N, C-alpha and C positions, 0 to 999 in steps of 0.2 A: 726732313723727317726725323725728328726728335728722338735719341734713342741711349741705354745705357748699358754697359755690358755686365753682368753678372756671374762671376766663373772665379774661383779659389786658385785655376791655375794660371799663372802670371804670364807664362808663354804665350797660351790661348787668349789671354786680353789682351797683348800685344800683339796678336796675329789678326783677331777681328778690329782691334783698333783700328790697324793700317787698313784693312780693307773698308772700314766705313770712312775714313779718308781718302780713297778712292773713288768713291762712289759719291762723295758730295753729301752724306749723313751729319750730322748736327750731333756729336758725340757727346751729351751731357756729364758722363763720366763712366767710369771703369772701376768697378769695385770687387774686390778677392773677398769681402766681408760680407757676407749673404745678409746679416744683421742690420749693418750699416746702410745696404742695399734696401733693405725694407723701410727704414726709415726715410729715406730719400724719396722712394715712391709715396709714403704717403703725404709727405709735403709736396711732391712734385706733380700736380695733374696733366701738363701737356706732354709727357714722355708717352710717346706714338708706340715706340716696339722695344720691349726688353729681349736681349741676345741671354739666353738662361742658361747656366750648366744644370743636372740634375742633383749630383752626389758631391756634397759641400758639407762642412761641418757643421756643425749646431744646427743649423735648418737649412731642409732640404730643397730644390727647386719645385717640388710638388707641395710643401710647405708655402712658399711664395705664389704659386700658382692657386691654393686655395683660399689664401689671405686678398688676393688679386684678381677676382675672376672674368673681370672686364679689361683686363691685360692683354695686348696685341702681343704675344709671347713667341720669339723662334728658339727652339733648345738646340743647345752645342753641346753635346755628350761623346765619351766613349761606349756609352754602354745602349746597344741598338735593342734590349731586351724590353725596356720601357716604351716605345714607340706609342702601340697600342692604348697603354693608359695614359699616355700623353697627350693622345687624341681626344680623348673622353674630356680633355678638357679646354677644347676645340684651340690647340696651339696653332700658330698661322703654318710652321714647317716645324720638322725635323733633324737635323744635321748631326754626320758623325764625324767625331774627328776623326783623322785630320779633315779639317773644313778647307776645300778648294776655292779660290774664287770666282771659279763657274758658277759652285753651287749653292755658296752666300749668295751670289746676285740673283739667282731664280728664287731663295727665299725671300729675298730684299722687295722683289717684285711682285711677290704673294701679300708681302705684307703692305707694300704701297696699295695694291687693290683692295686690301681691307680697310685700310685708314681711309682711303676715299670714299668707298661706300659707307662709312661710319660718319662722316661730315654731311653726306649727301643726305642721309637719313635723319639726322640732326639738322640741318638747315630747311628741312620740310615736314618736321614732324606735325606741326600745326597743321598740315593738310593731309587728305587722304592718301595712304603709301600706295604707292605703284604697286602694280600687279609684279613686276620683275622681283622686287624686295623680296615676296615669299616665295619665290622659285624654290624648287629641291633641290641638292646638290647634283652636279654634273659627273662628278668623280670621287674615289675615295682612296686611300692610301692605306696597304697592308704592308705586314712587314712579312719579308720572305729571306729569311736567313741574314737578318741582322742589314737588311735593306730594304729602305723603302719603297715600293710601288706603288706608281700611281694608276688606278685603274677608271678607264669612263665606263661608267655606269651605263651607256649603250651599248657597250661591247661585252656584257656579260649575260649569257643567256639562260644559264643554270650553276646553283650552287648545293654541292653533294655534302651532307654530314660523312665523316669519315673518322670517327672515336674521337681524339682530343685535335682534330685536324678538321676543316672543309677543304676540298675542289673546288675553285672556284673555274667554270668552264666559259670559255672565250672564244666570241665568233672569230677573231681577229688574233692572232698570237698563241703562243704556249699557255695552257692551262696552268694555272697557281694552284700551290697546297701552302694552306696559311693554318700557322697552330692558334685559332680560335676555336668559338662555338659557333653552332646556328642561331641562335640566339643574339651575341655579341654581333654578328653581321647582322640580321634582321633591325637593330637597334640602331645602325647605321644607315640602312637603304630606304628610302621612300616608300612605303607601305601602298601607295595608289600604284607601284611597279612591279614590286618584289614581291609576290605573294607566295607563301607555303602550300604546296598540294600533299605534300607526305611530311611524315616523323623527320625523313632525312633529306629533303627535297625545297627547294626555293625555284621557283621559275621567275624569269622577268617575261610578263604578261603581253608585253608589246611583239614578244618574239615568238609567241604562239603561233604555228599554224593550224591543227586543228584540233580538236577533244571527242574524245568518244567518253563512254559509261566511266573507264577507270583508265585511262590515258591519255596523254596529251604528247603530239607530236612536234615540237619546238627545235628548230634547226639540223633537221634531219634524224633527232632520238627521240625514240618512244622514252616516255618517264609516265611511273604511275600517278593515279590520283587516288587518295583514300577519302572514304566517304566522310570523313571529320572534317577535310578541308574543302571537300567539293563546295560545298554551299558557297563559301567565302569566296572561291576563285569566281564563280560565277555573278556574284554581285557585284566584282572589280571589274566585269568585261561591258563593255559597251553593247548589249547584247538584245537583236531584235527578234522575238515571241514568233 
């Protein structure tokens, strides 16, 4: 897998270079100057993955992402506050410095899966796309206290708005409080599974036990349904009248 490193921190460039060598990745180059890196990206179309810092002089990591929206990027940064914004650019992973080898390996494995998927799509683009290629995501990553936490979507049964935060309620494990909005969460969730039932509540319809006129029983909890959202909820159910 061909990769480059773009980071103005020379120490971390050396660290990531050593990690790449240990994993037998083909490191094309390591660039502390983001302007130089942009030129390399423009000339070389065979780069599979970019290890990218966010905060750099003249050009930020987000500037590079905007200029190259199809890049497979693994962010490597000391700033945990930009994770949600970064995933809006569909980055592969978001690593917080200091990066450990174990965490680096997991990020590279995610990148390999994506690159492999892109290769398969490219080789079969003249044929009808298989159903799997359009599958909805099975997990999301959320920023909890500057730590990225993966959540299996099937483990979520309810999301509640709490001012500037949302409370994600899980069937297994501790509930999570995330600094974001309900709308931002909805934008990342499959609309055929997660449905708004109230101004402050989104439910996973696969976890609903029963529905009454103004309430839902879900995972042992009663959740109100607003008249505004009731019709949309019913339209998403496999309903036999």
